[in-house]
C-alpha positions in Angstrom: -20.1 29.4 -39.1 -17.8 31.5 -36.6 -18.6 30.3 -33.2 -18.9 26.8 -31.7 -22.2 25.0 -31.9 -23.8 25.1 -28.9 -24.3 20.9 -29.5 -20.3 20.5 -28.4 -19.8 22.7 -25.9 -19.8 21.6 -22.4 -23.4 22.3 -20.7 -23.1 24.1 -17.1 -26.9 24.0 -15.4 -28.1 25.7 -12.4 -30.3 24.4 -10.1 -32.3 25.4 -6.8 -34.6 27.4 -5.2 -36.0 30.9 -6.3 -33.8 33.8 -5.6 -30.8 31.9 -4.4 -28.5 33.6 -6.6 -28.4 31.6 -9.9 -28.2 34.3 -12.4 -25.7 36.0 -10.5 -23.6 33.4 -10.6 -23.8 33.2 -14.2 -22.9 36.9 -14.1 -19.9 36.3 -11.7 -18.5 33.6 -13.6 -18.4 35.0 -16.7 -17.4 38.5 -15.9 -21.1 39.7 -17.8 -24.1 40.9 -17.1 -25.8 37.6 -18.7 -28.8 36.9 -16.9 -31.2 39.6 -15.2 -31.0 39.3 -11.3 -33.7 40.7 -9.2 -34.7 40.4 -5.7 -38.1 39.5 -6.9 -38.4 35.5 -6.9 -39.0 33.8 -9.8 -37.3 36.1 -12.3 -36.4 33.1 -14.5 -39.0 31.6 -16.0 -37.5 29.1 -18.2 -34.2 27.7 -18.8 -32.4 30.1 -20.2 -29.2 28.9 -22.3 -26.0 31.5 -22.7 -23.1 30.4 -24.6 -19.8 32.0 -23.5 -16.3 31.5 -23.6 -15.1 30.6 -20.0 -11.5 30.2 -19.1 -9.9 27.8 -18.7 -12.5 25.7 -20.2 -13.4 27.5 -23.5 -16.9 27.4 -25.2 -19.7 26.3 -22.8 -23.0 26.5 -22.3 -24.7 27.9 -19.0 -28.5 27.0 -18.7 -29.9 29.0 -16.1 -33.3 27.7 -14.5 -36.6 28.2 -12.7 -36.5 27.7 -9.4 -37.8 24.0 -8.2 -39.8 25.8 -5.7 -42.1 27.6 -7.9 -45.7 27.7 -7.1 -49.0 27.5 -8.9 -49.9 25.8 -12.3 -47.5 27.8 -14.5 -45.1 27.5 -11.5 -45.5 23.3 -11.8 -44.5 24.1 -15.7 -41.4 26.0 -15.3 -40.3 23.2 -12.7 -41.0 20.5 -15.3 -39.0 22.1 -17.6 -36.3 22.9 -15.2 -36.0 19.3 -14.3 -36.0 18.4 -18.1 -32.8 20.7 -18.5 -30.9 18.3 -16.2 -30.9 15.9 -19.3 -28.9 18.1 -21.1 -26.5 19.3 -18.1 -23.0 17.9 -18.0 -22.1 19.6 -14.7 -24.7 20.1 -12.4 -24.2 23.5 -9.7 -27.2 22.6 -7.1 -27.0 26.3 -5.8 -28.2 27.1 -1.9 -28.3 30.5 0.1 -27.2 28.4 3.2 -30.4 26.6 3.6 -30.7 23.0 2.8 -33.8 21.4 3.4 -36.3 19.1 1.0 -36.2 20.8 -2.2 -32.6 20.3 -2.2 -32.7 16.6 -1.1 -35.0 16.2 -3.9 -33.1 17.7 -6.4 -29.6 15.9 -5.6 -31.5 12.7 -5.8 -32.6 13.2 -9.2 -29.2 14.4 -9.9 -27.3 11.4 -8.6 -30.2 9.1 -10.4 -29.4 10.7 -13.5 -25.5 9.9 -13.0 -24.8 14.1 -13.2 -21.5 15.4 -11.5 -22.5 17.6 -9.1 -21.1 20.7 -7.4 -23.3 22.2 -3.8 -22.7 25.7 -4.3 -23.6 27.9 -0.9 -24.1 31.3 -2.5 -24.8 33.8 0.0 -22.2 32.3 2.3 -20.9 35.3 4.4 -24.7 36.3 5.2 -26.4 32.6 5.3 -23.9 30.1 6.1 -24.5 26.5 5.7 -24.7 24.2 9.1 -21.8 22.1 10.2 -24.2 19.1 9.9 -25.0 19.8 6.8 -21.7 20.4 5.2 -20.2 16.8 7.0 -23.5 15.4 5.6 -22.2 16.3 1.8 -18.6 15.6 2.4 -19.8 11.9 4.1 -21.5 11.6 0.6 -18.7 13.0 -1.8 -20.2 15.8 -2.9 -18.0 18.9 -3.4 -18.5 21.9 -1.8 -18.0 25.8 -2.4 -19.1 28.8 -0.8 -19.9 31.8 -2.5 -20.7 35.5 -2.9 -21.7 35.9 -6.3 -22.6 39.8 -5.6 -19.0 40.6 -4.5 -17.5 37.8 -7.1 -16.3 35.8 -4.0 -15.3 32.3 -4.5 -15.2 32.2 -8.4 -12.0 30.9 -8.9 -12.6 27.9 -6.5 -15.8 27.1 -8.5 -14.2 27.4 -11.5 -11.4 24.7 -10.9 -14.2 22.7 -9.2 -16.0 22.4 -12.5 -12.8 21.8 -14.3 -12.5 18.8 -12.0 -15.9 17.5 -12.2 -16.4 17.8 -15.8 -16.2 14.3 -17.8 -13.4 13.7 -19.4 -14.5 13.6 -22.8 -16.0 17.1 -22.3 -12.9 18.9 -23.5 -12.2 16.3 -26.1 -13.7 16.6 -29.8 -15.2 13.4 -30.9 -14.0 12.3 -34.2 -16.8 12.0 -37.0 -14.7 9.8 -39.7 -11.0 10.1 -38.1 -11.1 6.6 -37.1 -12.4 5.2 -40.2 -10.0 6.7 -42.5 -6.0 7.3 -42.6 -4.1 10.7 -43.5 -4.1 11.1 -47.0 -7.5 9.4 -47.5 -10.2 10.8 -50.1 -13.6 11.5 -48.4 -16.3 12.2 -51.0 -19.5 14.0 -49.2 -22.9 13.6 -51.4 -24.8 16.7 -50.2 -28.5 16.9 -52.3 -28.9 20.8 -52.7 -33.1 20.3 -52.8 -35.9 22.6 -50.9 -34.9 21.6 -47.3 -31.2 22.7 -48.1 -30.6 26.0 -46.4 -30.0 29.1 -48.8 -26.4 29.5 -49.2 -24.6 27.3 -47.0 -24.4 23.9 -45.7 -25.8 22.5 -42.4 -24.0 21.3 -39.7 -23.5 17.6 -40.1 -21.9 18.5 -43.3 -19.5 21.3 -41.9 -18.5 19.2 -39.1 -17.9 16.3 -41.3 -15.5 18.5 -43.7 -13.8 20.1 -40.9 -12.6 16.7 -39.0 -12.0 15.1 -42.3 -9.4 18.1 -42.8 -8.6 17.8 -39.2 -7.3 14.2 -39.8 -5.1 15.1 -42.4 -7.4 13.7 -45.4 -8.9 15.3 -48.3 -12.5 16.2 -49.0 -15.0 16.4 -52.5 -18.1 17.5 -52.3 -20.5 16.7 -55.0 -24.4 16.6 -55.5 -25.9 13.2 -55.6 -26.9 13.7 -59.1 -23.2 14.1 -60.1 -21.5 11.8 -58.2 -21.3 9.1 -61.0 -19.3 11.6 -63.1 -17.0 12.7 -60.2 -15.7 9.1 -59.5 -15.4 8.2 -62.9 -12.7 11.3 -63.0 -10.8 9.8 -60.0 -7.8 8.4 -61.0 -8.4 6.0 -57.6 -11.7 5.2 -55.7 -12.5 7.0 -52.3 -11.7 5.5 -49.5 -15.0 6.5 -48.0 -18.1 8.3 -49.3 -20.7 9.5 -47.1 -24.0 10.7 -48.1 -27.4 12.5 -46.9 -29.8 9.6 -45.7 -32.4 10.6 -48.3 -30.1 10.0 -51.8 -28.9 6.3 -49.8 -30.4 4.5 -53.1 -29.1 6.3 -56.0 -25.6 6.9 -54.4 -25.6 3.3 -53.2 -26.0 2.4 -56.7 -23.4 4.9 -58.1 -20.9 4.0 -55.9 -18.6 0.9 -56.2 -19.4 -2.1 -53.7 -15.6 -2.3 -52.5 -15.6 1.8 -51.7 -17.3 2.0 -47.9 -20.2 4.1 -48.1 -22.4 5.1 -45.1 -24.7 8.3 -44.3 -24.1 11.9 -42.2 -26.9 10.6 -39.8 -25.3 7.2 -39.0 -21.8 8.9 -38.2 -24.0 10.9 -35.7 -25.5 7.9 -34.3 -22.1 7.2 -33.1 -20.8 10.4 -31.6 -24.2 11.9 -30.4 -26.1 8.5 -29.1 -25.2 4.5 -29.0 -24.6 2.9 -32.5 -25.1 -0.9 -31.6 -28.6 0.6 -29.7 -29.7 2.2 -32.9 -28.8 -1.2 -34.8 -30.6 -3.3 -32.4 -33.6 -0.7 -32.7 -33.7 -1.1 -36.4 -33.7 -4.9 -36.1 -37.2 -4.1 -34.5 -38.9 -2.7 -37.6 -38.7 -6.3 -38.8 -41.4 -7.1 -36.2 -43.8 -3.9 -36.4 -47.4 -5.0 -36.7 -50.2 -3.1 -38.7 -51.5 -0.1 -36.7 -47.8 0.1 -35.0 -47.6 3.2 -33.2 -44.2 5.3 -34.1 -42.8 8.3 -32.3 -40.6 10.1 -34.7 -38.1 13.2 -32.8 -36.7 15.9 -34.4 -33.7 17.9 -32.3 -34.3 21.0 -34.4 -37.6 22.8 -35.5 -37.9 24.0 -38.8 -40.8 24.5 -41.6 -41.8 21.3 -43.2 -41.4 21.4 -46.8 -42.8 19.1 -49.6 -41.1 15.9 -49.4 -40.3 16.1 -45.6 -37.8 13.1 -44.5 -40.0 13.3 -41.3 -43.5 13.3 -42.2 -43.2 12.1 -45.5 -40.3 10.2 -46.8 -39.7 7.9 -43.5 -43.1 7.0 -43.1 -43.8 6.2 -46.5 -40.3 3.8 -46.8 -41.4 2.0 -43.8 -44.7 1.4 -44.8 -43.5 0.2 -47.9 -41.4 -2.1 -46.0 -43.8 -3.1 -43.5 -46.7 -3.7 -46.0 -49.2 -2.3 -44.1 -50.4 0.9 -41.9 -48.4 2.3 -39.2 -49.2 5.3 -37.2 -46.7 8.3 -36.9 -46.4 11.0 -34.2 -43.7 13.8 -34.8 -42.5 15.9 -32.2 -39.7 18.7 -32.7 -37.2 20.8 -30.5 -37.4 19.7 -26.7 -41.0 18.3 -26.8 -40.2 14.3 -26.0 -43.1 12.6 -24.4 -42.5 11.4 -20.8 -44.4 8.3 -21.3 -43.2 6.1 -24.3 -45.6 3.0 -23.4 -47.9 3.4 -26.0 -45.2 3.6 -28.6 -43.7 0.1 -30.5 -40.3 2.3 -31.8 -38.9 5.7 -31.6 -36.7 6.9 -34.3 -34.5 9.8 -33.5 -32.9 12.4 -36.3 -29.1 12.6 -36.3 -29.2 15.4 -33.2 -26.6 17.6 -34.4 -28.1 20.5 -32.4 -28.5 18.2 -29.0 -25.2 17.5 -26.9 -24.5 13.7 -26.3 -25.7 13.6 -22.8 -29.8 14.9 -24.1 -29.8 12.3 -26.5 -28.6 9.4 -23.9 -30.8 10.5 -21.5 -33.8 10.0 -24.5 -32.1 6.5 -25.3 -32.0 5.8 -21.5 -35.9 6.7 -21.4 -36.4 4.5 -24.6 -34.5 1.6 -22.2 -37.0 1.9 -19.2 -39.9 1.9 -21.1 -38.9 -1.0 -23.0 -38.9 0.8 -26.5 -36.6 0.0 -28.9 -35.0 3.2 -30.7 -32.5 3.7 -33.5 -31.8 7.1 -35.7 -32.6 8.4 -39.5 -29.8 7.3 -40.7 -30.0 3.4 -39.5 -33.4 3.2 -40.1 -33.3 4.5 -43.7 -30.6 1.9 -44.8 -33.0 -1.0 -43.0 -35.9 0.2 -44.6 -34.3 0.4 -48.1 -32.4 -3.0 -47.8 -28.8 -1.3 -47.5 -28.5 -2.0 -43.6 -25.4 -4.5 -44.1 -23.2 -1.9 -46.6 -24.5 1.3 -44.6 -22.9 -0.1 -41.4 -20.0 -1.9 -43.0 -17.5 1.0 -42.0 -18.2 0.3 -38.2 -16.7 -2.5 -36.8 -18.6 -2.8 -33.3 -22.1 -2.9 -36.2 -20.6 -5.5 -38.1 -19.5 -7.5 -35.4 -23.3 -7.2 -34.1 -24.8 -8.0 -37.2 -22.5 -11.0 -38.1 -23.4 -12.5 -34.8 -27.2 -11.7 -35.4 -27.0 -13.6 -39.0 -24.7 -16.6 -37.3 -27.8 -16.9 -34.7 -30.7 -17.2 -37.2 -28.6 -19.5 -40.0 
C-alpha cells in the first residue's frame, strides 16, 4: 500500500444545482483535469470520488455530486445519491452560479441539520454576482462566502484558506489505534488468520494500519496465525503487553492467551476510531433481549464475494442464534447501501468500517439513534455472543467503566 486510504482523508463535497461549475471547481482547485466539464446540465450523474494530494492539506477526497435540481425518476435517484454523499462529507461546498433560491435554502438546511461545516461558493461571480441582500443574509447566519471563477482559476487560494479554517480540528490528526493502550517499547502480538477470505499476497487494511500505529508509537509488533499463537507466546521471555486478534478467531485466541494479558480484536479497536465504542457496547447488551424472529441488519462497508464460512452471512448469524437459543432473521447490505427506514429492525450490526471515514459511521449511528434501534459492531457483537465480552473490552477504560456500572445496577 503506497497511498493513504480514502477512509483517513479529508472529504470535501461539492453540492448545488446542475451546471453551476462544481466539476470545474475541482479541476481548478487541484490544477488537474479530474472531472468532466460540459455546458450540458447533468454531466455528473452520480457522486464521483477523487482521491488527491491537495496542498496545504495533504491527502483529501473530492466528492463531485449530481445537481440537486435534476429531474425525472432517474434524476430523483441521482438527487438521493447526492444527499447520501452528505453523510461522508467533512467540509461541504454549496456552489451557486450567483442564484440563490429554494434549492439552495433547502440544501443549506440539510447541511446545517447534519452539523456540517459549510462554505457557500458563488462561482461565475464575475458574470452572475450574488445580490447584496443574499450576502447580508448569509453573513448574518455566520456562513462563510467566497467568490470564484473556476474557468479562470480565480478565488482558489481564498477557497483553500476557508476549507482549512472550516475543516474539523481532527481532520489532519491521524487517530491512534493502539497508541493510548501501550507504552513505548511494548510488545503487541497481532493474530492474523490466513483463510479463504484473506486476500492473496497481502494483509487487509485494519491489519496494515494497526502495524503502522504500533511502529508510530515506538513499540514492537509480532504477527502470527491463530494456530501458532500458543507456541509463539511460549518462546517469549516476557508476556506481551497486548494481543489483538481477528474477531473470527476470538475463542481460540482467548483460550491460548494468559488471562493477565490484555486481549481485544481489530474490529473493536476500529469501533473506537471510526464510531463510538460506548454506543456499540450499549447495542451489544441488547442482544440479551432478542426475541424469537427478531430482525437484524448486518452492514458491511466494503463489497466482496462471499466465500465459505463468511463472517457476515454465516458466522455472526450462527453465533447469535446459538446465544439466543431461537430463530433470528438477518438482512445484509454492503457498501453505501443502507436503509433509510430502520424501524423494522431490532438491532443493527456494523462492520469495523475500515473503508469508511468516521463521519459516515457516525451518521449511521445517529440514524439508528433517531430510529430507536440499537447498533453495535462485529467485534463487540462477536465477543458478547461468545461469552468473552468483559475480557475483550478490558483494555478500554471507557467500556470497562460502562460495564462496571451496569453490573452494579443489576446486583
